[in-house]
N, C-alpha and C positions, 0 to 999 in steps of 0.2 A: 606522484606529487607529494611533497613534504606536508606535514600537518600544519605547520605555520608558514606563512608566506615569507619571501625574502624582502625584508623591509629596506627601503632606501631613503636617503635624505631628500627632502622636498627642494626642488630647484625650479619651481614654476613661477617665481615672482615676476619675471619679465612679461610673460603672457597672461599674468593674473588669473591663472587657472586654479580650481579647487585642489585641496590637499587630499590625495587618494587614500584609501583604507590601508594600503601597504607602504605608505610614506610616513616620515616623521619630521617634526619641526625641531629647532634647537630646544634644549632642555628648559631654558627659562620660559620660552613661549608655551611649551607643552604643559608645564606645571601650572601656569596661570589659566590656560584653557581648561585643564582638568578641574581646577578649582571652580571655574564658571559652571561646568557641568554638575558639580556637586551642589552648587547653589540652585541651579535650575531644578533639580529633582527634589530639593529639600522640602519645599512647602507641601507637595502632594504626598511624599513618602512619610512625612510626619502626620499629616492630616488623616490619612486613611487609618493608621493604627489607633489614633485618638478616637475616631468615630466608632471603631470596633471594640475599644477597650483594651488594646494592646499597649505594651511599653514602647513609646516612640524612639527612645534611645537605642533599644535593641533592634528596632526596625531599621534604623539608620545603619547600625553596625552590620546587620545581615545584608542590607542592600549593597554595601561595599564588598563584603565577602562574596556574595552571589554574582556581582558584576565581574569580579576577577575570575570566578569559577566559570562563568559564561564565556569569557574571553578564552580561557584554556580549552574548554570543551568544543568551541567552534573554531579553534585554531587561529583566533585573532582575525577572522575573515568577515565578521559581522559587527560593525561598530554600533553597540547598543549599551544602554545602562539599564540595569534591573532595579526596580523599585516596588514599593507596596502597591498591589493591584486594588483598584476600586471595585472590580468585579466581585470581590468577596464580601463587600460590606453588607448587602441585603441578605445574603444566604447565611452569613455568620450570625446576624441578628435573629434570623428565623431559627437556626439550629440551636442557639444558646438561650433564646428568650431575653436577650439583652437589648435594651433600647439604644438606638444609635446615638452616640455622643454622651452617654450617661455615666461616664467614668470607667473605672476598671471593670473588666468583664469577669464575674465570679465563675463562669463556666468556660473559661478560656481553653482548658484542656480538651473539651469536646470539639471545639472549633478547630483546634490544631490537628486532631486526628482526621477530620474531614479535609483539611488543607493538604495533609500528607497524602491522602488517598487521591485527591485531585492532582497533585504533583506526579504521583506514580502513573496515573491515567494519561496525563499529558506527555510524560516521558515515553510511554509505550506507543503513543501516536507518533512521536518523533522517530522511534525505531522503525515503525511500519513505513513511514515516508522514506527513511534512509534505505530500506530494503526494496521498496516498490517503485521509487521514483516520485517525482513531483507532478507528473502530468495530471493525475486525478485531482490533486489539490488545485492546480491552475484551472482545470475545467470547472471545478466546483466554485472557484472564486476568481473569475477573470477580472481585468482592470476596472470595468464598470462597477463591480462589487467591491473590490479592495479600495478603490478611490473613494467610494461612498462611505465605507467603514472607517477609513482614516479621517474623513471629514467630520463624521458624527462624534468621534472621540473628542475633538475640539469643541464642537457645537454643543454636545451634551453637557460638558462641564461649564460652559459659559454662564448659564443662569445661576448656578450655585455660586460661582465666583462673584458675579455682580451683586447678588443678594447679600453677600457678606458685609457690604458697606452701605446697603440701602438704609435711608432715613438718617444718615449722618453726613451733613454737607461738608464738614471739614475732611472727613475720610474720602469722600467722593472727589474733592479737589486734589487731595494728595495722590490718589490713584491716577488721576489725569496727569499730574506733574511727573509721576513715575514713568508714565507712557511717553511723555514729552522728553524726559531725560534719556530714555532708551532710544527713542526715535532720533534725537539730536546726535547721539553718539553714532548711530547707524548711518546717518546721512552726512554729517559734517566732519567725520574723522576718516582716517585711512589706515591701512595695514593692521597691526596688532590691536590698536585701540578700537578700530571698527569691529574686529572679531570679538572683542570683550564688551559688546554693547549691553548685554544683560547685567553683567557684574558691575561695570562702571556706572550704568544707569541706576542700578539699585543703590550703589554707594552714594552717588550724587543726591538721589531723592532722600536717602537716610539722613544725610547731613542737613538738607533743607528741612526735613521733619524735626530734627533736633532743635534747629534754630526757631522754628515756628512754635514748638511746644515747650521745650525745656527752658528756652530763653524768652520768647515772647508770650508764652502762656495761651496760645490759641487753641490748643487741643489737649488730648490725653498725653501726659508726659511719659517718657521712657524711664523705667525704673532700672538703674544700673546696679542697685544694691544687691539684687539677687544673683548677679554674676560673681561678686566677691564671696558670696555665701557657699558657692559650689566648689568642690575640689577639682584639681586639674585632671586627675585620673580616677576612673572607677569602672568596674566591670558590671554591665547590666545583669539583672537577675533573669534566669532562664525558667521556662515552664515546660513540664513534660506533657505530651499529648495523651488523650484518652480516646480509645476507638469505640465509637458508638455508631451502630448501623444506621440509625435514622439521620444522624448528622452527616454521615458519609454519603448517603443517598441524596441529601440536600446540597452538599457542597461540591462533591466530585464532578457533577456535570459542568461546573464552571470551566473545566478543562477545554470544552468546545469553544467557549467564548475567548479563552486565552489563545487558542489556535488561530481564530479569526483575527484577533487583535494583533498577534505577533506577525501573522501573514501580511496584514495591512502595513504594519510598521516596516517590515523588511522590504516590501514593495515600494514604500515611500523612500526609504534610504537608497534602494537601487535606482529609483528615478532621479534622485538628487545627485548620486555619484556617477550615474551613467555606467554602472557596473551590474552585471547579471548576478545577483545574489540568490536567485531562485534555487540553485543547486545546494545552497546552505540551509534550506528550510528545515530539513530533517534534523540536522545538527542543532539548529536554533531551538526547535521544539523540544528536543531531548534535553538540551542544556537548561532551558527555562524550567522544564519539568523537574529535573534533578535539583535545581536551585530552590524551587518552591517546596519540594519535599524536605530538603535540608532546613529551610527557614521555618517551616511548620514544626519540624521535629525539635527545634530549639526554643520555640515560643514566639515567633514573629509571623507576620502576615505572608500570604502567598505573593510571589514575585511575577512581574511581567516587564517586557521591554517598555521603556518610557517614552511617551510622546513628547514630553517636555524637552527631553534631550535631543529628540529628532528636530524639534523646532530650533534648538541652539545650533545644530549642525546646518540646518537650512540657511540660517542667516550668517554664520561664520564661514561656511564653505570649507570647514576642516573636518574630514571624515576619517582621519587616522584612528585606527582602533586602539593604538597605544594610549591615546588620550584618556580612554575609559578605564584603563588600569590605574592611571594616576588619579582619576576621579574616585575609583573604588578605594584606593589607599586613603584619600582624604576622608571618605565616608567612614572608613574603619576608625580612623583617628577621632573623628567627630563622635562616633558612637561610644568610644572609650573615654571621652572627656565630658563630664557633666558641665564643666565650666564653659567649654566651647559651645556646648549645646545651649547653655543659658544665654550666651552672646547672640546666637542665631535666633533664639526665642524672643529677643527684644525687637526683632524686625516687626514693625506694626502691620496689622492686617491690611491696611490701606495700600501699603507698598507692595505686599505680596499679591494683592488683587490686581494692581496695575501691571506687575510683571506677568501674572497669569493671563491677563487679557492679551498681552503681546504674544506670549508663548502659545496659548490656545488658538489664537488667530493664525499663527504660523503653521500649526498642525493642520488646521482646516485648509489652508492654501496648499499644503503638501498633498492633500487628497485631490484637490483640483489639478495639481501638477501631474498626478498619475494619469488622469483622464487626457490631459493635453499631450503628454509625451507618448501615450499609447494610442493616440488618435481615436479615442472613443467617439463613435458616430451617434450623436443625439438626434439625428434625423430618423434613426431607427427607433420605433416606438418601444421596443422591449428594453433598450438601454434607457430611454427617457423615463419609463415607468419605474424601473428598478432604482434609478438614482433618486427620483422624486419621492417615492414612498420611503426609501431608506433614510433619507435626510430628515424628513419630517418626523418619522417615528423616533429617530435618535435625538434630534434637537428638542422635540416635545417630551422626551423621556417617557414614551409609551411603554407601559409595563404589562406583562402577562403573568397571571398567578396560576400555578398548578399545585393545588393543595397548599402546602407550606413553602413550596418553592416559588420564588419571585424572580422572574426573568426581567431584569432591568431594561432601561431604554436602549442601551448600547447592545445588549444581548438580543433583545427583540428585533431591533433594526438589522443586526447582523444576520440572524436566521431568516428574517424576511427577505433580505437581499439574496441569500443563497437559494431559498425556496422559489422565489420569483424567477431567478436565473434558470433553475432546473425546469420549472414549468414552461417558461417561454422558449427554452431550447427545444422543446418537443416539436415546435413548428418546423424545425429544420429537418426532422426525421422523415 
């Protein structure tokens, strides 16, 4: 079997079927869909580095490079976008002593060394899976576990998203308007317009916001002056890693969380595409590990497959992996253009919140879809308890502290799901 699949043009318009991973759309459609994926990842990929004290422009640049690298290393068989991982936020704060969201991190090099160690660990796990097969991974994380893990990725991020506009009535209404714009495009349009619901919905709500604020003076106006002040082209500054054993011990275990997260994402994509992507798990782990190592080596956050882009695929029903190469190219251009970055930075928090509500909701539903398509039997108490406990731990952001290591809500819920599954499986022996 060749490394890359034999791509063929999409010809399923008459039966209205999804676009498969090894199919491609006309160039004009593909470019616009790739741009939509770039917009979908932008908010989270910028927010994560800002919270950790990283350079957001460099994070965007590396997300594009790493996405293209992931495409190459997986042979274009896994449609995924790599962006800044939120799993690193708490451990980076612990390893560097830097308060979350407190500006530039003066101990960034220490964090980068830990991120590189995490990436190497992650890549080694990928090589082991490639050599031994995926059976033990699937036994460790059956559909009841992966479905729950995917759901909590959306649910865990929901409170933070909603709180970003709490106490501001105008922003609250604008977030709802953004949701209505996206929902309207999804329901009342067809074809390409329907597939661009996130991008078009965001553009519509942005226009409404400008009218409401810059014209009618109802809220915080958008400052377009900072766009003119930025150059068209500029290379972000790089930072060299410093290898500190304490930081490595704190950050490297995040590799286990990334494995669970990536597994859940691939299972979700497989469920949506009706393709068996499980044989690609080892390649995906390895590719993500190499990407994280490269990103940390140049001064950017660790990378992970992005749930936001899975949500986009869920609603557009376009799973062509070629779209993600285009999205990666757009991200590289964005990372190299301070002016374009300034344009995106003018998107108000209220609009990003509305878009996040839609996307995070789609991620959550993707988890439920894994249960449905795999016919998970919730009449069985072991499935019921695993799902119930995992969801509440994740949604409630239940954290566990081991000295200076803080296992966040997603990590705690993931390991709880795995542990409960192993424990309850003893009954069958």
